[in-house]
C-alpha positions in Angstrom: -10.2 -6.2 20.1 -9.2 -4.8 15.9 -8.3 -7.7 13.8 -6.5 -7.9 10.6 -8.5 -9.5 7.7 -6.6 -9.1 5.3 -4.0 -7.0 2.8 -3.8 -5.8 -0.4 -0.6 -4.8 -2.1 -1.4 -3.0 -5.8 0.4 -0.6 -8.2 -1.0 3.3 -8.0 0.8 5.1 -11.2 -1.5 7.8 -12.6 -2.6 6.5 -15.7 -4.5 3.7 -13.8 -6.7 7.1 -12.3 -6.9 8.3 -15.8 -8.1 5.3 -17.1 -10.7 4.9 -14.5 -11.6 8.5 -15.0 -12.7 7.3 -18.6 -14.6 4.5 -18.2 -12.1 2.3 -19.7 -12.5 -0.9 -17.9 -12.7 -3.1 -20.9 -10.7 -1.3 -23.5 -8.1 -4.1 -24.6 -4.6 -2.3 -23.0 -6.8 -2.0 -19.5 -9.4 -5.0 -19.4 -7.1 -7.7 -17.7 -5.3 -4.9 -15.5 -8.6 -3.9 -14.0 -10.1 -7.9 -14.2 -7.5 -8.7 -11.5 -9.3 -7.0 -9.3 -12.6 -8.4 -9.9 -11.9 -10.9 -7.2 -10.6 -8.7 -4.4 -14.2 -6.8 -4.8 -15.6 -9.8 -4.1 -13.8 -10.6 -1.1 -14.4 -7.1 0.0 -18.0 -7.4 -0.5 -18.1 -10.5 2.1 -15.7 -9.6 4.2 -16.7 -5.9 5.3 -14.2 -3.9 6.2 -14.2 -1.4 8.8 -11.3 -0.1 8.8 -8.1 0.4 6.0 -4.9 1.2 7.1 -3.1 2.5 3.4 0.7 2.3 3.3 1.9 4.3 0.2 4.2 7.0 -0.7 4.1 10.7 -1.1 5.9 11.8 -4.3 5.5 15.6 -3.8 2.0 16.7 -2.6 2.2 16.5 1.1 5.4 16.5 1.5 8.6 17.5 -0.7 12.3 17.4 -0.5 13.1 20.8 2.1 10.5 18.1 4.7 10.8 14.4 4.1 9.9 11.8 6.7 10.9 8.7 7.0 7.5 7.5 8.4 4.4 9.6 8.9 1.0 8.6 10.3 -2.2 10.5 9.2 -3.9 11.0 12.6 -6.9 13.8 11.1 -10.4 13.6 10.7 -10.7 13.6 6.6 -8.2 13.3 4.3 -8.5 15.7 1.1 -7.0 14.9 -2.6 -5.4 17.9 -4.7 -4.6 18.5 -8.0 -1.2 17.1 -8.8 -0.5 18.5 -12.8 -1.0 14.5 -13.6 -4.5 15.3 -14.7 -6.4 13.3 -12.7 -9.9 14.3 -11.0 -9.3 15.4 -7.7 -11.4 12.9 -5.3 -13.3 13.1 -3.1 -12.3 13.3 0.3 -11.7 10.3 2.7 -12.8 9.6 6.1 -10.1 9.3 9.1 -9.9 7.5 12.0 -8.5 9.7 14.6 -8.6 7.0 17.5 -7.0 4.4 15.2 -4.5 6.9 14.3 -3.6 8.1 17.6 -3.0 4.2 18.8 -1.0 3.5 16.3 1.4 6.5 17.0 1.5 6.1 20.2 2.4 1.9 19.9 5.0 2.9 17.0 6.3 5.6 19.3 6.4 3.3 22.4 8.3 0.3 20.0 11.0 3.1 18.9 9.9 3.9 15.7 10.2 7.9 15.2 7.0 9.0 13.8 6.1 12.2 12.2 2.1 12.7 13.1 -0.1 14.3 10.9 -2.9 16.4 12.1 -3.7 18.0 8.4 -2.8 15.5 5.4 -3.4 15.7 1.6 -2.9 12.6 0.2 -1.9 12.1 -3.6 -2.3 9.7 -6.5 -0.8 6.6 -4.5 -3.4 6.7 -2.1 -6.3 7.9 -4.1 -6.0 5.2 -7.1 -5.6 2.1 -4.6 -8.9 3.2 -2.7 -10.6 3.7 -6.3 -9.4 0.3 -7.3 -11.0 -1.7 -4.3 -14.2 0.5 -3.8 -14.8 2.1 -7.6 -16.6 5.2 -7.2 -17.0 7.7 -4.8 -17.5 5.0 -2.4 -16.2 5.5 1.3 -17.4 3.0 3.2 -14.1 2.4 5.8 -12.2 4.8 7.6 -9.3 5.1 7.3 -5.5 5.4 8.8 -3.1 6.6 5.8 1.3 6.0 6.6 3.6 7.6 4.2 6.9 5.4 3.5 9.8 7.9 2.2 10.9 6.8 -1.4 12.2 10.1 -2.7 15.2 11.2 -1.4 17.8 9.5 0.1 18.4 7.9 2.4 15.8 5.3 2.4 14.3 2.8 5.0 15.8 -0.7 4.2 13.4 -3.4 3.5 14.4 -4.8 6.6 13.1 -1.9 8.4 10.1 -1.7 6.6 8.8 -4.7 7.6 9.8 -4.4 11.3 7.6 -1.4 10.8 4.9 -3.1 9.2 5.3 -6.0 11.7 4.9 -2.8 14.9 1.8 -2.0 12.8 0.0 -5.4 13.2 0.9 -5.4 16.8 -0.5 -1.9 17.3 -3.8 -2.6 15.0 -4.0 -6.6 17.0 -3.9 -4.5 20.5 -7.0 -1.5 19.4 -9.6 -2.1 21.6 -12.5 -1.5 19.1 -14.0 -4.5 17.3 -13.0 -3.5 14.0 -12.3 -5.6 10.7 -9.2 -3.7 9.0 -7.4 -4.8 5.6 -3.9 -3.1 4.9 -3.0 -1.7 1.9 0.6 -1.6 0.7 0.7 0.4 -2.9 3.1 1.1 -5.3 5.7 -0.8 -7.9 6.4 -3.7 -9.2 9.7 -2.6 -11.2 9.5 0.3 -13.3 12.1 3.4 -13.9 10.7 6.5 -15.6 13.9 8.6 -16.5 17.7 8.1 -17.2 19.2 5.4 -19.4 16.8 2.6 -17.6 14.0 4.4 -18.2 11.2 1.5 -19.6 13.2 -1.3 -17.4 11.3 -4.1 -15.8 12.4 -7.2 -14.3 10.0 -9.5 -14.8 12.3 -12.4 -12.9 12.8 -10.4 -10.3 8.8 -9.5 -9.6 7.6 -13.1 -10.4 10.2 -13.9 -7.6 9.6 -10.9 -5.2 5.4 -12.0 -5.5 6.6 -15.4 -4.3 9.0 -15.0 -1.2 6.4 -12.2 -0.3 4.1 -15.0 0.5 6.5 -17.7 1.8 9.6 -16.4 3.0 9.4 -12.5 3.5 12.7 -12.4 5.5 14.7 -13.2 1.9 13.3 -9.9 0.9 14.8 -7.9 3.4 18.1 -9.1 2.7 18.3 -6.8 0.2 19.6 -3.4 0.5 18.3 -0.8 -1.2 21.4 0.0 -4.0 20.3 -3.9 -4.6 16.5 -2.8 -5.2 17.3 0.0 -7.1 19.4 -1.9 -9.4 16.7 -5.0 -9.5 13.5 -3.4 -10.1 14.9 0.4 -11.3 14.6 3.4 -9.2 10.6 3.7 -8.9 10.7 -0.2 -8.7 11.6 0.5 -5.0 8.2 1.2 -4.2 8.1 -2.0 -3.2 8.8 -1.7 0.3 5.5 -0.7 0.6 4.2 -4.3 -0.1 6.7 -6.0 2.3 5.4 -3.1 5.2 2.0 -4.5 4.4 3.1 -7.7 4.4 5.0 -7.8 8.3 1.3 -6.5 9.9 -0.3 -9.4 8.6 0.0 -11.4 12.3 -1.5 -14.7 11.3 -1.0 -17.4 8.6 -1.5 -16.0 5.4 -3.3 -17.5 2.4 -3.3 -16.0 -0.9 -6.8 -15.3 -2.1 -5.4 -14.0 -5.5 -2.5 -12.3 -7.4 -2.4 -11.0 -10.8 0.9 -9.8 -12.2 0.5 -7.1 -15.8 3.0 -6.1 -18.3 3.2 -3.0 -19.1 1.1 0.0 -18.3 2.2 2.9 -18.3 5.9 1.3 -18.4 5.3 -0.2 -15.1 4.9 -3.9 -13.9 1.5 -3.9 -12.6 0.3 -6.2 -9.7 -2.3 -6.6 -7.4 -2.3 -9.2 -4.5 -4.9 -10.3 -2.0 -3.7 -12.0 1.0 -6.5 -13.3 3.9 -4.8 -13.2 7.2 -6.3 -16.1 9.7 -5.1 -15.0 13.4 -3.2 -17.4 15.1 -5.7 -17.3 18.1 -8.5 -18.5 15.8 -6.2 -21.1 14.4 -5.9 -22.4 17.5 -9.8 -23.0 18.9 -10.6 -24.2 15.7 
């Protein structure tokens, strides 16, 4: 059976992709942010995952306002990037994992989640930037299942619904028949607003509470409504529901391996967190 070895959550803003393309890792503005990923690189090198489930929000490259699924799962043999208009270089294709994708889709539908199945799927910066942060360069060492969550057009899925969705993903991965080591990645956030009267809004106090609660008491965050999150984190800060999906997918005893919080990157409260997942079955045998 497949085993979830950990979860990673990270910001995904396009300016990070530009900084990567320009090699600004040691630039004074960027160095602290990029240094936050070095412990994760070491952990990934040690763990050597086989597959990654990436939970992200599409910004109009693959879905637009005329067709916006609440939850969509890719089931393609590969996933291509395209020009989004941000000035980002187009990333090389990413290898898919159709067998795992279909298992997740079937399990999620059986668990009463209505899924849009995508046998062709473009992926945008919310997917490509985190992958470049975790595996620098054009490395493609893992097979990927992309999971898109709507944060663009109301009604958005509630934090409680996203957490339950993550739990269903975790159960589906754990029941997959191959002996894969799987990492679940949640992208987006934290607090930020890009437009309107609150443009540039950052709520450090809420962000720090969120980073603590998502580890120790994720159910606490599920009590918030979408309106609550927008008020506390800004219009785009609602992306943190992807972090909740990631957290819900972790099926065992969770420990924080690394966490860093950096303000600001492109008017955004940026953060990265690595959670190791020790399945309860394994814990019981130790």
